C-alpha positions as CSV (number, residue, x, y, z in Angstrom):
1,M,0.0,0.0,0.0
2,V,1.2,3.5,-0.9
3,P,0.1,6.1,1.8
4,G,-2.3,8.6,0.3
5,L,-3.1,6.5,-2.9
6,T,-6.8,6.4,-3.6
7,V,-9.0,4.8,-6.3
8,D,-12.2,6.8,-7.3
9,L,-14.8,4.8,-9.3
10,E,-17.3,7.1,-11.2
11,A,-19.6,6.6,-14.1
12,Q,-17.6,5.9,-17.2
13,K,-14.3,6.9,-15.5
14,T,-12.0,5.8,-12.8
15,N,-9.4,8.0,-11.2
16,I,-6.3,6.3,-9.6
17,K,-4.6,9.1,-7.6
18,L,-0.9,8.7,-6.9
19,P,0.5,11.1,-4.3
20,T,3.7,12.7,-5.3
21,T,5.1,12.0,-1.8
22,G,4.6,8.3,-2.3
23,Y,7.0,8.1,-5.3
24,N,9.6,5.9,-3.5
25,E,7.0,3.6,-2.1
26,L,5.4,3.1,-5.5
27,M,8.8,2.5,-7.1
28,K,9.4,-0.2,-4.6
29,A,6.2,-1.9,-5.5
30,L,6.8,-1.5,-9.2
31,N,10.3,-3.0,-8.9
32,K,9.1,-6.0,-6.8
33,S,6.0,-6.8,-9.0
34,N,5.8,-9.3,-11.7
35,E,6.3,-7.7,-15.1
36,H,2.9,-8.9,-16.2
37,V,0.9,-7.9,-13.1
38,L,0.9,-4.8,-11.1
39,A,-1.2,-4.8,-7.8
40,I,-1.2,-2.1,-5.3
41,G,-3.5,-1.4,-2.2
42,A,-5.3,1.8,-1.9
43,C,-6.1,3.9,1.2
44,F,-9.6,4.5,2.6
45,N,-11.0,7.4,0.5
46,E,-12.5,9.9,2.9
47,T,-13.8,12.0,0.0
48,A,-15.9,9.2,-1.6
49,D,-19.6,8.9,-0.8
50,S,-19.4,5.0,-1.0
51,H,-16.8,2.2,-0.7
52,L,-16.5,-1.2,-2.1
53,I,-16.5,-4.1,0.4
54,C,-16.2,-7.8,0.0
55,V,-18.7,-9.9,2.0
56,Q,-18.8,-13.6,2.6
57,A,-22.3,-15.1,2.2
58,E,-23.7,-18.1,4.1
59,D,-22.8,-20.4,1.3
60,G,-19.1,-19.4,1.6
61,Q,-19.0,-17.4,-1.6
62,Y,-17.7,-13.9,-1.6
63,Q,-19.9,-11.0,-2.9
64,T,-19.0,-7.4,-3.8
65,Q,-21.1,-4.7,-2.1
66,A,-20.9,-0.9,-1.9
67,I,-21.5,0.8,1.4
68,S,-22.8,4.3,1.1
69,I,-23.9,7.3,3.1
70,H,-27.6,7.0,4.0
71,N,-29.9,9.0,1.7
72,Q,-27.0,10.5,-0.3
73,P,-26.6,9.8,-4.0
74,R,-23.6,7.6,-5.0
75,K,-21.3,9.5,-7.2
76,V,-17.8,8.4,-6.2
77,T,-17.1,4.9,-4.9
78,G,-13.8,4.1,-3.2
79,S,-11.8,0.9,-4.0
80,C,-9.4,-1.0,-1.8
81,F,-6.8,-1.8,-4.5
82,F,-6.1,-1.9,-8.2
83,I,-4.6,-4.6,-10.5
84,F,-3.2,-4.0,-13.9
85,S,-2.8,-7.3,-15.8
86,S,-1.1,-7.6,-19.2
87,A,-3.0,-10.8,-20.1
88,L,-5.2,-9.1,-22.7
89,K,-4.4,-10.2,-26.2
90,A,-4.4,-7.6,-29.1
91,S,-6.6,-9.8,-31.1
92,A,-9.3,-9.9,-28.5
93,G,-11.0,-6.8,-30.0
94,Y,-10.6,-4.7,-26.8
95,L,-8.5,-1.6,-26.1
96,A,-8.6,-2.7,-22.4
97,K,-11.1,-4.3,-20.0
98,S,-12.0,-3.2,-16.5
99,S,-14.0,-5.0,-14.0
100,I,-14.7,-5.1,-10.2
101,V,-12.9,-8.0,-8.4
102,E,-14.0,-8.4,-4.8
103,D,-13.4,-5.0,-3.3
104,G,-11.0,-3.7,-6.0
105,L,-10.5,-2.9,-9.6
106,M,-9.0,-5.2,-12.2
107,V,-7.8,-3.7,-15.5
108,Q,-6.7,-6.0,-18.3
109,I,-4.4,-4.4,-20.8
110,T,-1.9,-5.5,-23.5
111,L,1.9,-5.9,-23.0
112,E,2.6,-2.8,-24.9
113,T,0.2,-0.7,-22.7
114,M,1.7,-2.2,-19.5
115,A,5.2,-1.1,-20.6
116,E,3.9,2.4,-21.3
117,L,2.0,2.6,-18.0
118,R,5.2,1.5,-16.0
119,R,7.3,4.0,-17.9
120,A,4.8,6.8,-17.1
121,M,4.8,6.0,-13.4
122,R,8.6,6.0,-13.3
123,E,8.7,9.4,-15.0
124,M,5.9,10.8,-12.7
125,K,3.6,11.3,-15.7
126,D,-0.2,10.9,-15.9
127,Y,-1.5,8.1,-18.1
128,T,-4.9,7.2,-19.3
129,V,-6.2,3.7,-20.3
130,T,-9.3,3.5,-22.5
131,C,-11.4,0.4,-21.8
132,G,-14.0,-1.1,-24.1
133,R,-14.3,-2.7,-27.5
134,L,-12.5,-1.2,-30.5
135,D,-15.9,-0.9,-32.4
136,Q,-18.0,0.5,-29.6
137,S,-16.5,4.0,-28.7
138,E,-19.9,5.2,-27.2
139,S,-19.6,2.6,-24.4
140,Q,-15.8,3.1,-23.6
141,E,-14.6,3.9,-20.1
142,L,-11.5,5.6,-19.0
143,V,-9.1,4.7,-16.2
144,C,-6.9,7.7,-15.5
145,V,-3.6,7.4,-13.5
146,Q,-2.9,10.7,-12.1
147,W,-0.2,12.2,-9.9
148,V,-1.5,14.6,-7.3
149,E,-0.1,16.7,-4.5
150,D,-0.8,14.6,-1.3
151,K,-3.3,16.4,0.9
152,C,-3.7,13.7,3.4
153,T,-2.4,14.2,6.9
154,V,0.1,11.5,7.2
155,N,2.0,11.4,10.5
156,K,-0.7,13.4,12.1
157,G,0.2,14.5,15.7
158,V,3.9,13.2,15.3
159,I,6.6,15.6,16.4
160,S,10.4,15.6,16.1
161,P,12.3,14.5,19.2
162,I,15.0,17.0,18.3
163,D,13.1,20.2,18.6
164,G,9.3,19.5,18.6
165,K,8.9,20.2,14.9
166,S,5.6,19.0,13.6
167,M,6.0,16.0,11.2
168,E,2.4,16.2,10.0
169,S,2.1,15.7,6.3
170,I,5.8,15.0,6.0
171,S,6.4,11.7,4.2
172,S,8.4,9.0,6.0
173,T,9.4,5.5,5.5
174,K,9.5,2.7,8.1
175,M,12.8,1.0,8.4
176,F,13.9,-2.6,9.1
177,Q,17.3,-2.5,10.7
178,K,19.4,-5.5,9.4
179,S,22.0,-5.4,12.2
180,E,21.4,-4.9,16.0
181,Y,23.5,-2.7,18.1
182,K,23.5,-3.5,21.8
183,E,25.5,-2.9,24.9
184,N,25.0,-3.0,28.8
185,G,21.6,-4.6,28.4
186,K,20.2,-2.1,26.0
187,I,19.6,-2.1,22.3
188,I,19.3,0.8,19.8
189,R,17.1,0.5,16.7
190,W,16.6,2.7,13.7
191,T,12.8,2.7,13.0
192,E,12.0,5.4,10.6
193,V,13.3,8.2,8.2
194,F,11.4,11.5,7.5
195,F,12.0,13.4,4.3
196,L,11.8,17.1,5.4
197,Q,13.3,18.4,2.2
198,R,13.6,16.1,-0.7
199,G,15.2,18.2,-3.5
200,D,15.1,16.5,-6.8
201,L,15.4,13.0,-5.3
202,P,12.1,11.5,-6.7
203,K,13.3,12.2,-10.3
204,R,16.7,10.7,-10.0
205,G,17.6,7.4,-11.6
206,A,17.6,4.1,-9.8
207,S,21.4,4.1,-9.4
208,E,21.4,7.5,-7.6
209,S,18.5,6.5,-5.4
210,A,20.2,3.3,-4.4
211,E,23.4,5.2,-3.6
212,H,21.4,7.6,-1.4
213,D,19.8,4.6,0.4
214,R,23.3,3.2,1.1
215,L,24.4,6.5,2.5
216,T,21.4,6.7,4.7
217,E,22.1,3.2,6.1
218,R,25.7,4.2,6.7
219,I,24.7,7.3,8.6
220,A,22.3,5.2,10.8
221,R,24.9,2.6,11.4
222,A,27.5,5.3,12.4
223,F,24.9,6.8,14.8
224,C,24.1,3.5,16.5
225,L,27.8,2.6,16.9
226,A,28.8,6.0,18.4
227,L,26.0,5.8,21.1
228,C,26.3,2.2,21.9
229,P,28.6,2.8,25.0
230,H,26.2,5.4,26.2
231,L,22.9,3.5,25.7
232,K,22.4,2.7,29.5
233,L,22.9,6.4,30.6
234,L,20.7,7.8,27.8
235,K,17.9,5.4,28.6
236,E,18.2,6.2,32.4
237,D,18.0,9.9,31.7
238,G,14.8,9.5,29.8
239,M,16.2,9.9,26.3
240,A,14.8,6.6,24.8
241,K,13.6,8.2,21.6
242,L,16.3,10.0,19.6
243,G,16.3,12.0,16.4
244,L,19.1,12.7,13.9
245,R,18.6,15.4,11.3
246,V,21.1,15.5,8.5
247,A,21.2,18.4,6.0
248,F,22.9,18.4,2.6
249,E,22.8,22.0,1.5
250,S,24.8,24.0,-1.1
251,Q,26.9,25.8,1.5
252,E,27.3,23.2,4.1
253,V,26.5,19.8,5.3
254,G,25.9,18.9,8.9
255,F,23.6,17.3,11.5
256,V,21.7,17.9,14.8
257,A,20.7,15.2,17.2
258,G,18.3,15.5,20.2
259,S,15.7,13.9,22.4
260,N,12.5,15.2,24.2
261,G,12.7,18.4,22.2
262,L,16.2,19.3,23.2
263,P,19.7,18.8,21.7
264,L,21.6,15.9,23.1
265,P,24.2,16.8,25.9
266,A,27.7,17.8,24.7
267,R,29.2,14.6,25.6
268,Y,27.0,12.6,23.3
269,L,27.4,15.2,20.5
270,N,31.2,14.9,20.8
271,A,30.9,11.1,20.4
272,L,28.8,11.6,17.2
273,D,30.9,14.2,15.7
274,S,34.0,12.0,15.1
275,V,32.0,9.2,13.3
276,L,29.2,11.1,11.6
277,I,31.0,13.9,10.0
278,P,33.3,11.7,7.8
279,V,30.2,9.7,6.6
280,I,28.1,12.7,5.9
281,Q,30.9,14.5,4.0
282,S,31.6,11.3,1.9
283,R,28.5,12.1,-0.2
284,G,30.3,15.1,-1.8
285,H,28.5,17.8,-3.7
286,K,27.6,17.7,-7.4
287,R,26.8,20.7,-9.5
288,G,23.0,21.1,-9.7
289,D,22.4,19.2,-6.4
290,E,19.3,20.6,-4.6
291,P,19.2,20.8,-0.8
292,F,18.1,17.6,1.0
293,V,17.2,17.2,4.6
294,M,16.2,14.0,6.3
295,E,15.5,13.0,9.9
296,L,16.2,9.5,11.3
297,I,14.4,8.2,14.3
298,F,15.9,5.7,16.8
299,Y,14.7,4.0,20.0
300,I,16.7,2.6,22.9
301,L,15.0,-0.5,24.2
302,E,15.6,-3.2,26.9
303,N,17.6,-6.1,25.4
304,I,15.6,-9.1,26.6
305,T,17.4,-11.8,24.4
């Protein structure tokens, strides 16, 4: 599921709305998917006046229903997912075929259309699929894939542990830390990264995005290793949630770290300086690079293993 992605079913038209802030998550789904099938979950659509649901009947069979607001006409119906399948043969006489499957939308398209759709998604371009028979233009339907500015309030109520900055509507990615860093009965885990200022990252190529991901992992690893000897003291002093904000800007690069809305005490910042600065500066600066700011979140937990 891509946060903020919605599917609006209307008469003769379906709008699949892709939030610009969800580009990285969408690319992950795109890269992991089978080349012939693209299936992605959608969020609950608060602006729709009805929503598809799948109900199991007494005989065990599943039925599609639409729940709607009482006494209100149904204009826009939300869907729980969409599937594009390239199983449609060019000789079938259809441009494309759309249908409701359980509580989602299935669109059958040709191999050529699938390739064009994937290319449009990677390039953050809108794309429209016309569904229906080639010889019946009056009954054709449109499936429009659109990039939109994300208006949903992701991370509602979340604040930065560094300075209390609101993280509402700022996109983030949950992290799974491959290695564990523990000492004195405590363990530190990197759990999330917020993208405060993204620059032109969504439009970069796959190799540059992968390079950026590796740098972020190296920064997280350096942070954990530097604070490992201090985990017990930090936890005892109530600093169990930590934030690390790293800025790559035209004039300088640097970081701030804090907990409970305040900067970390000098002894911890000194420990971080010696290991973080070389890693951050290893990125270098290329002509045309735009400012990029991210915030990594860490938790100190009891090591019960």
